[in-house]
C-alpha positions as a Python dict, from the first residue, in 0.01 Angstrom:
ca = {
    (1, 'M'): (0, 0, 0),
    (2, 'A'): (117, 145, 328),
    (3, 'S'): (445, 337, 340),
    (4, 'G'): (669, 381, 644),
    (5, 'V'): (647, 570, 973),
    (6, 'I'): (558, 940, 942),
    (7, 'K'): (693, 1203, 1181),
    (8, 'C'): (452, 1492, 1228),
    (9, 'K'): (305, 1743, 1470),
    (10, 'A'): (33, 1645, 1716),
    (11, 'A'): (-126, 1796, 2027),
    (12, 'V'): (-59, 1548, 2307),
    (13, 'A'): (-255, 1534, 2632),
    (14, 'W'): (15, 1395, 2865),
    (15, 'E'): (-216, 1399, 3168),
    (16, 'A'): (-564, 1506, 3275),
    (17, 'G'): (-628, 1871, 3354),
    (18, 'K'): (-315, 2004, 3179),
    (19, 'P'): (-302, 2204, 2853),
    (20, 'L'): (-221, 2011, 2538),
    (21, 'S'): (143, 2000, 2435),
    (22, 'L'): (255, 2030, 2071),
    (23, 'E'): (499, 1749, 2003),
    (24, 'E'): (663, 1564, 1719),
    (25, 'V'): (507, 1218, 1711),
    (26, 'E'): (566, 906, 1504),
    (27, 'V'): (263, 766, 1325),
    (28, 'A'): (305, 404, 1217),
    (29, 'P'): (172, 281, 881),
    (30, 'P'): (-177, 129, 874),
    (31, 'K'): (-210, -243, 936),
    (32, 'A'): (-475, -466, 774),
    (33, 'H'): (-818, -297, 756),
    (34, 'E'): (-673, 36, 869),
    (35, 'V'): (-644, 375, 701),
    (36, 'R'): (-387, 649, 760),
    (37, 'I'): (-528, 997, 706),
    (38, 'K'): (-359, 1336, 662),
    (39, 'I'): (-583, 1562, 872),
    (40, 'I'): (-648, 1897, 702),
    (41, 'A'): (-885, 2053, 957),
    (42, 'T'): (-1019, 1964, 1299),
    (43, 'A'): (-1251, 2134, 1546),
    (44, 'V'): (-1264, 2132, 1925),
    (45, 'C'): (-1574, 1981, 2087),
    (46, 'H'): (-1687, 1969, 2452),
    (47, 'T'): (-1626, 1592, 2452),
    (48, 'D'): (-1253, 1655, 2403),
    (49, 'A'): (-1256, 1892, 2702),
    (50, 'Y'): (-1461, 1643, 2905),
    (51, 'T'): (-1197, 1372, 2861),
    (52, 'L'): (-910, 1616, 2913),
    (53, 'S'): (-1067, 1729, 3242),
    (54, 'G'): (-1033, 1378, 3386),
    (55, 'A'): (-1411, 1329, 3428),
    (56, 'D'): (-1433, 1063, 3155),
    (57, 'P'): (-1429, 708, 3299),
    (58, 'E'): (-1276, 584, 2972),
    (59, 'G'): (-1010, 856, 2959),
    (60, 'C'): (-658, 715, 2898),
    (61, 'F'): (-336, 920, 2908),
    (62, 'P'): (-111, 1013, 2736),
    (63, 'V'): (-348, 1052, 2442),
    (64, 'I'): (-406, 1237, 2116),
    (65, 'L'): (-760, 1377, 2144),
    (66, 'G'): (-987, 1509, 1867),
    (67, 'H'): (-1288, 1360, 1690),
    (68, 'E'): (-1424, 1633, 1461),
    (69, 'G'): (-1192, 1623, 1166),
    (70, 'A'): (-1157, 1587, 791),
    (71, 'G'): (-866, 1495, 568),
    (72, 'I'): (-717, 1302, 280),
    (73, 'V'): (-629, 930, 280),
    (74, 'D'): (-249, 896, 291),
    (75, 'S'): (-223, 517, 275),
    (76, 'V'): (-426, 204, 342),
    (77, 'G'): (-351, -133, 496),
    (78, 'E'): (-422, -464, 325),
    (79, 'G'): (-785, -560, 275),
    (80, 'V'): (-908, -198, 258),
    (81, 'T'): (-1150, -164, -34),
    (82, 'K'): (-1378, 131, 41),
    (83, 'V'): (-1117, 408, 25),
    (84, 'K'): (-786, 464, -151),
    (85, 'P'): (-499, 715, -115),
    (86, 'G'): (-612, 1062, -222),
    (87, 'D'): (-977, 1015, -118),
    (88, 'T'): (-1137, 1291, 89),
    (89, 'V'): (-1271, 1151, 417),
    (90, 'I'): (-1422, 1223, 758),
    (91, 'P'): (-1312, 994, 1046),
    (92, 'L'): (-1604, 848, 1243),
    (93, 'Y'): (-1614, 793, 1618),
    (94, 'I'): (-1915, 567, 1571),
    (95, 'P'): (-1812, 324, 1299),
    (96, 'Q'): (-2038, 121, 1071),
    (97, 'C'): (-1914, -230, 1000),
    (98, 'G'): (-2238, -339, 835),
    (99, 'E'): (-2206, -687, 987),
    (100, 'C'): (-2280, -671, 1362),
    (101, 'K'): (-2637, -707, 1491),
    (102, 'F'): (-2642, -335, 1567),
    (103, 'C'): (-2552, -239, 1211),
    (104, 'K'): (-2811, -483, 1078),
    (105, 'N'): (-3084, -330, 1297),
    (106, 'P'): (-3245, -17, 1149),
    (107, 'K'): (-3333, 105, 1501),
    (108, 'T'): (-2976, 194, 1600),
    (109, 'N'): (-2646, 332, 1474),
    (110, 'L'): (-2436, 198, 1763),
    (111, 'C'): (-2196, -36, 1578),
    (112, 'Q'): (-2016, -250, 1837),
    (113, 'K'): (-1750, -412, 1617),
    (114, 'I'): (-1452, -224, 1767),
    (115, 'R'): (-1620, -72, 2072),
    (116, 'I'): (-1404, -246, 2334),
    (117, 'T'): (-1062, -162, 2189),
    (118, 'Q'): (-1178, 191, 2094),
    (119, 'G'): (-1285, 250, 2455),
    (120, 'R'): (-938, 144, 2569),
    (121, 'G'): (-771, 392, 2333),
    (122, 'L'): (-634, 123, 2104),
    (123, 'M'): (-667, 5, 1745),
    (124, 'P'): (-877, -311, 1685),
    (125, 'D'): (-568, -535, 1722),
    (126, 'G'): (-508, -396, 2073),
    (127, 'T'): (-206, -177, 1988),
    (128, 'S'): (-140, 192, 1919),
    (129, 'R'): (-3, 360, 1604),
    (130, 'F'): (132, 664, 1792),
    (131, 'T'): (459, 710, 1978),
    (132, 'C'): (626, 1021, 2118),
    (133, 'K'): (964, 1045, 2297),
    (134, 'G'): (973, 666, 2308),
    (135, 'K'): (633, 640, 2479),
    (136, 'Q'): (316, 485, 2339),
    (137, 'L'): (26, 730, 2305),
    (138, 'Y'): (-337, 626, 2320),
    (139, 'H'): (-592, 684, 2045),
    (140, 'F'): (-916, 870, 2125),
    (141, 'M'): (-1268, 775, 2012),
    (142, 'G'): (-1111, 580, 1728),
    (143, 'T'): (-1024, 907, 1552),
    (144, 'S'): (-748, 1118, 1721),
    (145, 'T'): (-779, 1415, 1486),
    (146, 'F'): (-547, 1648, 1686),
    (147, 'S'): (-255, 1519, 1477),
    (148, 'E'): (-130, 1596, 1126),
    (149, 'Y'): (-164, 1224, 1056),
    (150, 'T'): (-386, 966, 1225),
    (151, 'V'): (-469, 599, 1176),
    (152, 'V'): (-826, 470, 1199),
    (153, 'A'): (-1010, 145, 1133),
    (154, 'D'): (-1147, 119, 779),
    (155, 'I'): (-1502, 96, 921),
    (156, 'S'): (-1444, 436, 1088),
    (157, 'V'): (-1411, 636, 765),
    (158, 'A'): (-1671, 806, 545),
    (159, 'K'): (-1562, 895, 191),
    (160, 'I'): (-1706, 1235, 101),
    (161, 'D'): (-1735, 1474, -195),
    (162, 'A'): (-1382, 1584, -289),
    (163, 'A'): (-1510, 1938, -354),
    (164, 'A'): (-1628, 1987, 6),
    (165, 'P'): (-1436, 2250, 211),
    (166, 'L'): (-1269, 2044, 482),
    (167, 'D'): (-1239, 2337, 724),
    (168, 'K'): (-1621, 2339, 735),
    (169, 'V'): (-1739, 1978, 688),
    (170, 'C'): (-1506, 1856, 964),
    (171, 'L'): (-1792, 1969, 1193),
    (172, 'L'): (-2013, 1695, 1047),
    (173, 'G'): (-1790, 1447, 1229),
    (174, 'C'): (-1972, 1520, 1555),
    (175, 'G'): (-2160, 1827, 1676),
    (176, 'I'): (-2378, 1932, 1383),
    (177, 'S'): (-2469, 1576, 1284),
    (178, 'T'): (-2548, 1492, 1648),
    (179, 'G'): (-2784, 1783, 1711),
    (180, 'Y'): (-2950, 1777, 1371),
    (181, 'G'): (-3007, 1400, 1390),
    (182, 'A'): (-3141, 1424, 1748),
    (183, 'A'): (-3430, 1627, 1606),
    (184, 'V'): (-3494, 1454, 1273),
    (185, 'N'): (-3401, 1092, 1358),
    (186, 'T'): (-3434, 1037, 1733),
    (187, 'A'): (-3725, 1266, 1823),
    (188, 'K'): (-3874, 1263, 1471),
    (189, 'V'): (-4005, 1617, 1523),
    (190, 'E'): (-4334, 1674, 1339),
    (191, 'P'): (-4459, 1979, 1148),
    (192, 'G'): (-4640, 2232, 1367),
    (193, 'S'): (-4490, 2103, 1691),
    (194, 'T'): (-4346, 2298, 1984),
    (195, 'C'): (-3986, 2229, 2089),
    (196, 'A'): (-3758, 2337, 2373),
    (197, 'V'): (-3379, 2322, 2338),
    (198, 'F'): (-3171, 2340, 2659),
    (199, 'G'): (-2817, 2467, 2589),
    (200, 'L'): (-2741, 2687, 2289),
    (201, 'G'): (-2389, 2575, 2205),
    (202, 'G'): (-2303, 2412, 1872),
    (203, 'V'): (-2510, 2099, 1936),
    (204, 'G'): (-2810, 2299, 2059),
    (205, 'L'): (-2799, 2518, 1748),
    (206, 'A'): (-2789, 2205, 1531),
    (207, 'V'): (-3097, 2073, 1717),
    (208, 'I'): (-3274, 2403, 1644),
    (209, 'M'): (-3181, 2367, 1277),
    (210, 'G'): (-3323, 2013, 1277),
    (211, 'C'): (-3647, 2122, 1448),
    (212, 'K'): (-3688, 2400, 1193),
    (213, 'T'): (-3618, 2166, 899),
    (214, 'A'): (-3879, 1926, 1040),
    (215, 'G'): (-4137, 2207, 1042),
    (216, 'A'): (-4167, 2289, 1413),
    (217, 'S'): (-4377, 2603, 1458),
    (218, 'R'): (-4233, 2709, 1794),
    (219, 'I'): (-3874, 2654, 1906),
    (220, 'I'): (-3779, 2784, 2250),
    (221, 'G'): (-3408, 2819, 2326),
    (222, 'I'): (-3297, 2802, 2689),
    (223, 'D'): (-2954, 2921, 2807),
    (224, 'L'): (-2810, 3128, 3093),
    (225, 'N'): (-2586, 3312, 2844),
    (226, 'K'): (-2799, 3571, 2665),
    (227, 'D'): (-2517, 3646, 2421),
    (228, 'K'): (-2620, 3321, 2250),
    (229, 'Y'): (-2979, 3426, 2174),
    (230, 'A'): (-2918, 3619, 1852),
    (231, 'K'): (-2740, 3323, 1693),
    (232, 'A'): (-3010, 3082, 1812),
    (233, 'K'): (-3272, 3297, 1641),
    (234, 'E'): (-3070, 3297, 1317),
    (235, 'F'): (-3089, 2918, 1327),
    (236, 'G'): (-3465, 2916, 1383),
    (237, 'A'): (-3540, 2966, 1753),
    (238, 'T'): (-3866, 3161, 1784),
    (239, 'E'): (-3783, 3283, 2137),
    (240, 'C'): (-3511, 3242, 2399),
    (241, 'I'): (-3534, 3245, 2779),
    (242, 'S'): (-3299, 3223, 3077),
    (243, 'P'): (-3389, 3017, 3386),
    (244, 'Q'): (-3234, 3298, 3595),
    (245, 'D'): (-3516, 3536, 3494),
    (246, 'F'): (-3783, 3331, 3673),
    (247, 'K'): (-3860, 3255, 4038),
    (248, 'K'): (-4004, 2911, 3956),
    (249, 'P'): (-3839, 2605, 3802),
    (250, 'I'): (-3787, 2637, 3426),
    (251, 'Q'): (-4007, 2333, 3352),
    (252, 'E'): (-4303, 2508, 3518),
    (253, 'V'): (-4233, 2821, 3313),
    (254, 'L'): (-4232, 2618, 2990),
    (255, 'V'): (-4551, 2429, 3079),
    (256, 'E'): (-4726, 2764, 3131),
    (257, 'M'): (-4580, 2919, 2815),
    (258, 'T'): (-4692, 2628, 2598),
    (259, 'N'): (-5037, 2543, 2733),
    (260, 'G'): (-4935, 2220, 2905),
    (261, 'G'): (-4581, 2156, 2789),
    (262, 'V'): (-4371, 2112, 2476),
    (263, 'D'): (-4406, 1827, 2227),
    (264, 'Y'): (-4029, 1773, 2213),
    (265, 'S'): (-3743, 1881, 2438),
    (266, 'F'): (-3367, 1835, 2400),
    (267, 'E'): (-3096, 1849, 2669),
    (268, 'C'): (-2769, 1960, 2505),
    (269, 'I'): (-2559, 2033, 2813),
    (270, 'G'): (-2485, 1712, 3002),
    (271, 'N'): (-2639, 1831, 3330),
    (272, 'V'): (-2861, 1576, 3506),
    (273, 'G'): (-3071, 1846, 3674),
    (274, 'V'): (-3143, 2002, 3335),
    (275, 'M'): (-3226, 1656, 3196),
    (276, 'R'): (-3500, 1629, 3457),
    (277, 'A'): (-3630, 1976, 3376),
    (278, 'A'): (-3634, 1892, 3003),
    (279, 'L'): (-3845, 1581, 3063),
    (280, 'E'): (-4084, 1758, 3298),
    (281, 'A'): (-4129, 2044, 3048),
    (282, 'C'): (-4286, 1792, 2807),
    (283, 'H'): (-4660, 1767, 2745),
    (284, 'K'): (-4857, 1495, 2920),
    (285, 'G'): (-4965, 1210, 2693),
    (286, 'W'): (-4713, 1251, 2410),
    (287, 'G'): (-4413, 1466, 2507),
    (288, 'V'): (-4072, 1327, 2408),
    (289, 'S'): (-3746, 1440, 2571),
    (290, 'V'): (-3411, 1353, 2414),
    (291, 'I'): (-3084, 1351, 2611),
    (292, 'V'): (-2803, 1466, 2382),
    (293, 'G'): (-2552, 1597, 2638),
    (294, 'V'): (-2304, 1362, 2807),
    (295, 'A'): (-2307, 1378, 3187),
    (296, 'A'): (-1996, 1312, 3398),
    (297, 'A'): (-1910, 965, 3526),
    (298, 'G'): (-2126, 827, 3806),
    (299, 'Q'): (-2412, 1075, 3767),
    (300, 'E'): (-2773, 954, 3760),
    (301, 'I'): (-3098, 1096, 3627),
    (302, 'S'): (-3415, 1111, 3833),
    (303, 'T'): (-3779, 1210, 3804),
    (304, 'R'): (-4104, 1090, 3953),
    (305, 'P'): (-4221, 774, 3772),
    (306, 'F'): (-4558, 948, 3737),
    (307, 'Q'): (-4401, 1169, 3469),
    (308, 'L'): (-4355, 860, 3251),
    (309, 'V'): (-4676, 688, 3359),
    (310, 'T'): (-4863, 991, 3230),
    (311, 'G'): (-4726, 952, 2882),
    (312, 'R'): (-4389, 1121, 2849),
    (313, 'T'): (-4099, 944, 2679),
    (314, 'W'): (-3732, 976, 2775),
    (315, 'K'): (-3482, 898, 2500),
    (316, 'G'): (-3113, 934, 2432),
    (317, 'T'): (-2915, 974, 2114),
    (318, 'A'): (-2555, 920, 2000),
    (319, 'F'): (-2428, 1087, 1684),
    (320, 'G'): (-2786, 1185, 1610),
    (321, 'G'): (-2886, 830, 1524),
    (322, 'W'): (-2704, 843, 1188),
    (323, 'K'): (-2556, 522, 1049),
    (324, 'S'): (-2223, 690, 995),
    (325, 'V'): (-2063, 545, 681),
    (326, 'D'): (-2395, 570, 492),
    (327, 'N'): (-2510, 909, 614),
    (328, 'V'): (-2210, 1138, 667),
    (329, 'P'): (-2150, 1160, 288),
    (330, 'K'): (-2521, 1248, 246),
    (331, 'L'): (-2496, 1519, 513),
    (332, 'V'): (-2198, 1664, 325),
    (333, 'T'): (-2407, 1661, 5),
    (334, 'D'): (-2695, 1831, 191),
    (335, 'Y'): (-2451, 2101, 303),
    (336, 'M'): (-2312, 2144, -49),
    (337, 'S'): (-2667, 2189, -180),
    (338, 'K'): (-2745, 2438, 102),
    (339, 'K'): (-3003, 2214, 275),
    (340, 'I'): (-2818, 2239, 606),
    (341, 'K'): (-2602, 2513, 758),
    (342, 'V'): (-2241, 2443, 851),
    (343, 'D'): (-2040, 2763, 789),
    (344, 'E'): (-2254, 2950, 1043),
    (345, 'F'): (-2127, 2727, 1326),
    (346, 'V'): (-1765, 2832, 1269),
    (347, 'T'): (-1695, 3140, 1479),
    (348, 'H'): (-1315, 3115, 1488),
    (349, 'T'): (-1046, 2969, 1264),
    (350, 'L'): (-696, 2927, 1408),
    (351, 'P'): (-368, 2760, 1313),
    (352, 'F'): (-318, 2419, 1475),
    (353, 'D'): (-54, 2543, 1721),
    (354, 'K'): (-317, 2770, 1884),
    (355, 'I'): (-518, 2464, 1996),
    (356, 'N'): (-513, 2560, 2366),
    (357, 'E'): (-662, 2896, 2269),
    (358, 'A'): (-948, 2707, 2099),
    (359, 'F'): (-1022, 2527, 2427),
    (360, 'E'): (-1015, 2862, 2609),
    (361, 'L'): (-1264, 3015, 2361),
    (362, 'M'): (-1497, 2721, 2420),
    (363, 'H'): (-1473, 2733, 2800),
    (364, 'T'): (-1546, 3107, 2810),
    (365, 'G'): (-1847, 3064, 2580),
    (366, 'K'): (-1698, 3296, 2317),
    (367, 'S'): (-1703, 3041, 2036),
    (368, 'I'): (-1953, 2803, 1888),
    (369, 'R'): (-1688, 2608, 1701),
    (370, 'T'): (-1322, 2687, 1647),
    (371, 'V'): (-1167, 2514, 1346),
    (372, 'L'): (-795, 2445, 1351),
    (373, 'K'): (-614, 2424, 1018),
    (374, 'L'): (-328, 2177, 1004),
}
């Protein structure tokens, strides 16, 4: 059963737009249907930076960010049956309760059981498990992995192979799973097809990996930063181009390069202009474009309806369409049996107290993923 309050280190975002501050926080024991986890490793993702910037309409402060993590169960609240202390786990920002109409529908992975409280930065009972200097801190995405200990709902935990290296598989908590699933689940890329991937960060590379696994014969990477091309090719891109090298819009370039357009395109940036280009780069009659990137609050996408009338499909994906509790353990197994790459995404490993440096590496485009060891 649950023990008492734990005092530990956490990176607190006191307000938007400011660096994170390393603080001693108190982490309360888990209540019913909750799990307290000792985080061993966590990575920094663009979504953390997006919320920290103040652009996220659901952003609450002060907060403990972080949603790509892995750790060991410390204690469990009453009624928890799926995990026990000592289990190796990955916290999940999209839970899987198995009971709501979303979980029961094979077409989606968007479990809604705790969506409202999670969006407010609270546990399912409407309260927080974190305090610091006498103040309540908010949770983030139901995970809050930028802390030595965190508390999550029991439906937001995947039990994984105890032999998995946590400083690698933490990445399966978001970026890699998202990009890989966008290709294999959402787009359902077919053998021999032509794909275009806009944005060659961690998620874009995972999309490339998924397209390659699915048997795509041509995978075109698109990014302004040419330093990213070599890595993209390692992952399976057949060629890489920069929109800055052409006088005409990139969608026109792609349509010409591919004899009418690509079969599948993926937007991995969160830029609504690029989303339009990705759709319009698709082939008439059957092209499918998947939005993976998250745009800032209040932004809207546009295109001429004729693009859709003439047979293109616009789709979106969250966490790559994976039903999380069921599939994250399988993705870990696929990594352990070398079916998917994970190590290759980790460009930097830093101690937890260098977390602001990890954000800096991401903003300057020097890292794909920085893993912080707690």
